[in-house]
C-alpha positions as CSV (number, residue, x, y, z in Angstrom):
1,M,0.0,0.2,-0.2
2,T,3.0,2.3,-0.3
3,A,1.9,4.2,-3.3
4,A,-1.6,4.7,-1.9
5,N,0.1,6.2,1.4
6,L,2.8,8.4,-0.4
7,Q,-0.5,9.8,-2.5
8,K,-2.4,10.4,0.8
9,V,0.5,12.3,2.4
10,V,0.4,14.8,-0.4
11,E,-3.5,15.0,-0.7
12,T,-3.4,15.6,2.9
13,V,-0.8,18.0,4.0
14,G,0.7,19.5,0.4
15,Q,4.4,19.7,0.1
16,V,6.2,18.5,3.0
17,D,9.9,19.8,3.9
18,G,11.7,16.3,4.5
19,V,11.1,13.0,4.7
20,W,12.4,10.5,7.6
21,F,12.5,6.8,6.2
22,A,13.2,4.1,9.4
23,G,14.6,1.3,6.7
24,D,13.0,-1.4,4.5
25,L,12.9,1.2,1.8
26,V,12.5,-2.0,-0.6
27,N,12.3,-5.8,-0.3
28,V,15.6,-6.7,-2.1
29,S,18.3,-4.2,-2.0
30,D,20.0,-5.5,-5.1
31,R,17.2,-5.6,-7.1
32,A,17.2,-2.8,-9.2
33,S,13.5,-2.8,-10.6
34,E,12.4,-2.3,-6.7
35,W,13.9,1.0,-6.7
36,F,13.4,2.1,-10.3
37,D,10.8,0.4,-12.1
38,D,9.0,-2.6,-10.9
39,N,6.6,-3.8,-13.3
40,R,3.8,-3.9,-10.9
41,G,4.0,0.0,-10.8
42,N,5.1,0.3,-7.2
43,A,8.9,1.0,-7.3
44,L,10.2,3.2,-4.4
45,F,11.5,6.1,-6.4
46,P,8.2,6.8,-8.9
47,G,6.2,6.4,-5.8
48,L,8.2,9.1,-3.9
49,Q,7.7,11.2,-7.1
50,G,4.1,10.8,-8.1
51,H,5.0,8.6,-10.8
52,A,3.8,5.1,-9.4
53,K,1.0,3.0,-11.0
54,Y,-0.4,0.6,-8.4
55,Q,-3.8,-1.0,-8.6
56,I,-5.4,-2.1,-5.5
57,E,-9.0,-3.6,-5.9
58,H,-11.8,-4.2,-3.3
59,N,-14.8,-5.8,-3.9
60,G,-14.5,-5.4,-8.0
61,V,-13.8,-1.7,-7.4
62,K,-10.2,-1.0,-8.9
63,V,-8.2,2.2,-8.0
64,T,-4.9,3.2,-9.3
65,Y,-2.5,5.1,-6.9
66,T,0.4,7.1,-8.1
67,G,2.1,8.1,-5.0
68,G,3.2,11.6,-4.4
69,K,5.4,14.3,-5.7
70,I,7.7,14.4,-2.3
71,I,11.3,14.1,-3.2
72,Q,11.3,16.4,-6.3
73,N,11.0,19.1,-3.3
74,A,12.3,17.6,-0.2
75,P,15.5,15.7,1.2
76,M,15.0,12.2,2.4
77,F,16.7,10.9,5.5
78,T,16.7,7.1,5.7
79,C,18.3,4.4,7.9
80,I,19.4,0.8,7.2
81,G,16.8,-1.6,8.0
82,N,17.2,-5.4,7.5
83,H,16.1,-5.4,3.4
84,E,19.0,-3.2,2.7
85,V,21.7,-5.6,3.6
86,M,22.3,-8.4,1.0
87,G,24.0,-11.8,1.8
88,R,26.9,-13.8,0.3
89,F,27.5,-13.3,-3.2
90,Q,26.6,-15.7,-6.2
91,R,26.4,-18.7,-4.2
92,T,23.1,-19.3,-5.9
93,A,21.2,-17.7,-8.9
94,S,18.7,-15.8,-7.0
95,L,18.6,-12.4,-5.5
96,D,16.1,-13.4,-3.0
97,D,18.5,-16.4,-1.6
98,E,21.3,-13.9,-1.6
99,F,19.4,-11.4,0.6
100,N,18.6,-14.3,2.9
101,D,22.1,-15.9,2.9
102,T,23.8,-13.6,5.4
103,I,26.2,-15.0,7.9
104,P,28.5,-13.0,10.6
105,R,32.0,-11.6,9.5
106,G,33.8,-13.8,11.8
107,I,32.5,-17.1,10.4
108,A,32.7,-15.9,6.9
109,K,36.7,-15.5,7.3
110,K,36.9,-18.9,9.0
111,L,35.0,-20.2,6.1
112,S,36.4,-18.0,3.2
113,G,39.9,-16.3,4.5
114,E,40.4,-12.7,4.3
115,K,39.4,-12.3,0.7
116,S,36.1,-10.3,0.3
117,L,34.6,-10.4,3.6
118,K,31.3,-8.6,2.4
119,D,31.1,-10.8,-0.4
120,H,31.4,-13.9,1.8
121,S,28.9,-12.4,4.8
122,F,26.9,-9.3,4.0
123,N,27.0,-5.8,2.7
124,T,25.0,-2.5,2.3
125,D,26.8,-1.4,-0.9
126,T,23.7,-0.9,-3.0
127,Y,21.8,1.5,-0.5
128,E,25.2,2.9,0.1
129,E,25.7,3.8,-3.7
130,I,22.0,4.7,-4.7
131,L,21.3,7.1,-1.8
132,S,22.8,10.8,-1.0
133,L,23.1,11.0,2.3
134,P,25.0,12.9,5.2
135,E,28.1,10.9,6.6
136,S,29.9,10.3,9.5
137,Q,33.6,9.4,10.4
138,P,33.6,6.4,11.0
139,G,30.0,5.3,10.0
140,G,29.9,6.9,6.7
141,K,26.5,6.6,5.2
142,T,25.7,3.7,7.5
143,Y,25.0,5.8,11.0
144,Y,24.9,9.8,10.6
145,A,23.8,13.2,12.0
146,V,22.4,16.1,10.3
147,S,20.9,19.4,11.3
148,F,17.7,20.0,9.5
149,G,15.7,23.3,10.4
150,D,15.0,22.9,14.3
151,V,15.6,19.3,14.2
152,R,19.0,17.1,15.1
153,L,18.5,13.9,13.4
154,V,20.5,11.0,14.7
155,V,20.4,7.9,12.3
156,L,21.8,4.8,13.8
157,Y,22.6,1.3,12.2
158,V,20.4,-0.7,14.3
159,T,19.1,-3.9,12.6
160,N,19.7,-7.4,12.6
161,M,18.9,-10.4,10.3
162,W,15.3,-11.4,10.2
163,R,15.0,-15.2,10.6
164,S,11.7,-17.1,10.5
165,P,10.0,-18.1,14.3
166,R,9.1,-21.5,12.9
167,L,10.2,-24.7,14.7
168,D,9.7,-27.4,12.3
169,R,12.7,-29.3,11.8
170,D,13.2,-28.2,8.0
171,T,13.5,-24.7,9.4
172,K,16.7,-22.4,9.1
173,G,15.2,-19.9,12.2
174,R,15.7,-17.5,14.8
175,Y,16.1,-20.2,17.3
176,Q,17.6,-23.1,15.2
177,E,19.4,-24.6,12.4
178,A,17.8,-26.9,10.1
179,E,18.2,-30.7,10.8
180,K,19.3,-31.1,6.9
181,D,22.1,-28.7,7.5
182,F,23.7,-30.1,11.0
183,N,26.7,-31.2,9.0
184,H,27.0,-28.3,6.7
185,P,28.1,-25.3,8.9
186,E,28.4,-23.4,5.6
187,N,24.6,-23.3,5.2
188,W,24.0,-22.2,9.2
189,G,22.1,-18.9,9.5
190,Y,24.1,-18.3,12.8
191,G,20.5,-17.1,14.2
192,Q,19.3,-13.5,14.1
193,I,22.9,-12.0,13.5
194,I,23.1,-8.5,14.2
195,Y,25.3,-6.4,11.4
196,E,26.6,-3.3,13.2
197,P,27.2,-3.3,17.0
198,I,25.5,-0.9,19.1
199,F,26.6,-2.2,22.2
200,A,28.5,-0.2,25.4
201,G,32.2,0.6,23.7
202,S,31.3,-0.2,20.6
203,Q,32.6,1.7,17.6
204,Q,29.0,3.1,16.8
205,Y,28.3,3.6,20.3
206,N,31.1,5.7,21.1
207,W,30.4,7.7,18.1
208,L,26.8,8.5,19.4
209,K,28.1,9.7,22.6
210,Q,30.3,11.9,21.0
211,E,27.4,13.3,18.9
212,L,25.2,13.5,22.0
213,N,27.4,16.0,23.6
214,S,27.9,17.8,20.6
215,Q,27.1,21.6,20.1
216,E,25.1,20.8,17.4
217,F,22.9,18.2,19.2
218,Q,22.7,20.0,22.6
219,A,21.6,23.1,20.7
220,A,18.8,21.6,18.7
221,K,15.2,22.5,19.7
222,Y,14.3,19.0,18.9
223,K,16.4,15.9,19.4
224,V,15.6,12.8,17.4
225,V,17.1,9.7,17.0
226,M,15.8,7.2,13.9
227,F,16.9,3.6,13.7
228,H,14.9,0.5,12.4
229,H,14.7,-2.3,15.2
230,P,12.0,-1.5,17.6
231,P,13.0,-0.9,21.3
232,H,9.1,-1.0,21.9
233,T,6.4,-2.6,20.1
234,L,3.6,-5.0,20.2
235,G,4.7,-6.4,16.8
236,D,6.4,-9.7,16.4
237,N,9.9,-8.4,15.1
238,I,11.0,-7.3,18.7
239,T,11.5,-10.9,19.8
240,P,14.0,-12.5,20.5
241,P,15.7,-9.9,22.5
242,Y,18.3,-7.6,20.4
243,T,21.5,-9.3,21.4
244,H,24.3,-11.5,19.5
245,P,22.9,-15.3,19.5
246,I,24.3,-17.7,21.8
247,G,24.8,-21.2,19.7
248,I,24.1,-24.4,21.8
249,I,25.1,-27.7,19.9
250,E,23.8,-31.0,21.5
251,Y,24.9,-34.2,20.4
252,N,23.3,-37.6,20.8
253,D,25.0,-41.0,22.4
254,A,26.2,-41.8,18.6
255,G,28.3,-38.6,19.0
256,K,26.2,-36.9,15.8
257,I,24.6,-33.6,16.1
258,A,21.0,-34.1,17.6
259,S,20.0,-30.3,17.8
260,I,21.6,-26.7,17.1
261,N,19.6,-23.8,19.0
262,Y,20.0,-20.2,19.6
263,Q,19.6,-18.5,22.8
264,Y,19.2,-14.5,23.5
265,P,19.3,-13.2,27.0
266,K,16.9,-10.8,27.8
267,D,19.6,-9.0,30.2
268,Q,22.1,-8.5,27.4
269,D,19.7,-6.6,24.8
270,Y,21.6,-4.2,23.6
271,I,19.1,-1.2,22.9
272,I,17.6,-1.6,26.1
273,R,20.6,-2.1,27.9
274,D,23.1,0.4,26.6
275,L,21.4,2.6,24.0
276,I,18.1,3.6,25.6
277,P,19.8,4.9,28.9
278,L,22.4,6.8,26.9
279,L,19.3,8.6,24.8
280,E,17.5,9.0,28.0
281,T,20.4,10.7,29.4
282,A,20.8,12.8,26.4
283,K,17.1,14.3,26.5
284,V,16.1,12.7,23.2
285,Q,12.4,13.5,22.6
286,L,11.5,11.2,20.1
287,V,12.9,7.7,19.1
288,F,11.4,6.9,15.7
289,Y,11.7,3.3,14.0
290,G,9.7,0.7,12.0
291,H,10.4,-3.2,11.4
292,S,7.1,-4.6,12.9
293,H,5.0,-3.6,10.1
294,L,2.3,-1.8,12.3
295,W,1.5,1.5,14.1
296,N,1.9,2.0,17.8
297,R,3.5,4.3,20.2
298,F,4.7,4.4,23.9
299,I,6.0,7.2,26.5
300,S,8.7,6.6,29.0
301,A,8.5,7.6,32.4
302,S,11.1,10.2,31.5
303,G,9.0,11.7,28.8
304,M,10.6,10.2,25.8
305,H,8.3,9.3,23.1
306,F,8.7,6.0,21.0
307,L,6.6,6.0,17.3
308,E,6.6,3.1,15.2
309,T,4.8,3.8,12.1
310,S,5.4,1.4,9.7
311,N,1.9,-0.3,8.5
312,V,1.9,-0.1,4.6
313,G,0.4,-3.7,4.7
314,N,2.1,-7.1,4.9
315,S,1.3,-6.9,8.7
316,Y,2.3,-9.7,10.9
317,G,-0.5,-8.4,13.5
318,A,0.0,-7.2,17.1
319,A,0.9,-9.3,20.1
320,W,-2.1,-7.7,22.2
321,G,-5.5,-9.4,23.5
322,E,-5.4,-12.7,22.9
323,R,-2.9,-12.7,20.1
324,Q,0.6,-14.2,21.0
325,R,3.7,-14.3,19.4
326,K,5.2,-17.4,18.3
327,I,7.9,-18.6,21.1
328,P,9.5,-22.0,21.8
329,N,8.3,-23.1,25.5
330,N,11.8,-23.0,26.5
331,Y,12.2,-19.3,25.9
332,Q,9.2,-18.0,27.7
333,K,11.5,-16.2,30.1
334,D,13.6,-14.0,27.4
335,C,10.9,-13.9,25.2
336,I,7.3,-12.2,25.9
337,A,4.4,-13.6,24.0
338,I,1.9,-10.4,24.5
339,G,2.4,-6.8,24.8
340,D,5.7,-4.7,25.0
341,P,8.5,-7.1,26.0
342,N,10.3,-4.4,27.3
343,G,7.7,-3.2,29.8
344,L,5.7,-0.1,28.5
345,Q,2.2,0.1,27.9
346,P,1.1,1.2,24.5
347,I,-0.7,4.5,24.0
348,V,-4.4,4.4,22.6
349,P,-4.6,7.0,19.9
350,T,-5.8,10.2,21.1
351,I,-8.4,11.3,18.6
352,S,-10.3,8.2,16.8
353,P,-8.6,5.2,17.5
354,L,-9.9,2.0,15.7
355,L,-12.4,-0.3,17.7
356,G,-11.6,-4.1,18.5
357,E,-14.0,-6.7,17.8
358,N,-15.0,-6.5,21.9
359,G,-15.5,-2.8,20.8
360,Q,-12.6,-1.4,22.9
361,P,-10.2,1.1,21.4
362,Q,-7.2,-0.8,20.0
363,P,-3.7,1.1,21.0
364,Y,-2.2,0.0,17.2
365,I,-3.1,-0.5,13.5
366,A,-2.0,-3.7,12.0
367,S,-3.7,-4.4,8.5
368,N,-3.5,-5.0,4.8
369,D,-5.8,-2.7,4.1
370,I,-5.1,0.4,6.4
371,T,-2.5,2.1,5.6
372,V,-0.5,4.8,8.1
373,F,1.7,8.0,7.9
374,S,2.6,10.5,10.5
375,I,3.6,14.2,10.1
376,F,5.9,16.2,12.4
377,D,5.1,20.0,12.4
378,T,8.0,21.6,13.9
379,G,6.4,24.9,14.2
380,T,4.1,23.5,17.2
381,G,6.0,20.5,18.0
382,T,3.1,18.6,17.4
383,I,3.1,14.8,15.6
384,S,-0.2,13.8,13.9
385,S,-0.8,10.4,12.6
386,Y,-3.3,9.5,9.6
387,R,-4.8,6.4,8.4
388,F,-6.1,5.7,5.0
389,D,-8.5,2.8,4.4
390,T,-7.8,1.4,1.0
391,R,-11.2,-0.4,0.8
392,K,-12.9,2.7,1.5
393,P,-11.1,4.9,-0.8
394,D,-14.5,7.7,-0.6
395,T,-14.2,8.1,2.9
396,G,-10.7,9.8,3.0
397,V,-7.9,10.3,5.0
398,V,-8.8,10.2,8.9
399,K,-6.3,11.9,11.7
400,F,-6.5,9.2,14.7
401,D,-3.8,10.6,17.0
402,E,-1.7,13.4,18.1
403,F,0.9,14.5,20.8
404,K,3.4,17.1,21.4
405,L,7.4,17.0,21.9
406,K,8.3,19.1,24.9
407,F,11.1,21.6,24.0
């Protein structure tokens, strides 16, 4: 629903001054058509220029959405999501398989030696080559900070490899390796690997500490941090905790591998343990992110706002009410089935929340038919969220939530 979403932005608020895009710009980064000329009519750049031609049909009624004329007049600041990262090069003939075939750099070095570690592990080359972005030393385009009007925007590289939560024996997933690959470590996935460290003492963390102490950051009216992986969400993609997987190999009595599993201790979640306390101390007003394919928001005890506004379809739903995340029985201590695993209560939309089957207001939007965008008015400090139901194109856009940042 991206083309519909972008079209409604322009129809609702007119020309914007800038775009923040919290990762997952495309599906497979090395597939050029997804950026430029997808034959389904929904490539990224045409959609952002008002040149898309994507048709949505409901009950026999077809509507073609063109996106919006946005980036002709406004800069776009983006962060790296898991879909901007490509995996091992030319192990298969499929770009889809390459995208899914990422392994840690340390493992690649053991398997392939020093030669072209990016080709044998993962890279963000296409993302960096296509986009003109601010750069930092030492992060380049992968993490950076920029002053734009009254805002100091800090963009981080906080994302990991999405693996399936399925637990059948043939799945290379979050919690296990596929049984058929037990004796082929070159085919292991190594769990939900983290691409760029953010733990205390890492290169990115140390750069961030310097940025948060900089004059540009301290003097900004609005202090905003954007990255991809959610610190707080009702979505599925927040589990397991954001930490390096710990591999556990068990053997049977015959000395053969019986299982390969991965654990993620909750007390070692780098976002919650290391990153968020740093942002709280720096008095960041807004943390903006995506990844879970829904809209929800939270506020901490200190008044820091958390906004996830990534619902443009392909939603996995929300872990709320009776719906639970799929979590193995022996992971209940480290992975939470319902609600925000990191302890905040979701905020019910302040203006026009959707109602659940029980008639109660829902604190989220997770839908393959309703798309959402949010607008930050820096003049008033107001962030407004809007929804559009593609099943009812004549009903128009509805503002459903609004809150203000303190400055």
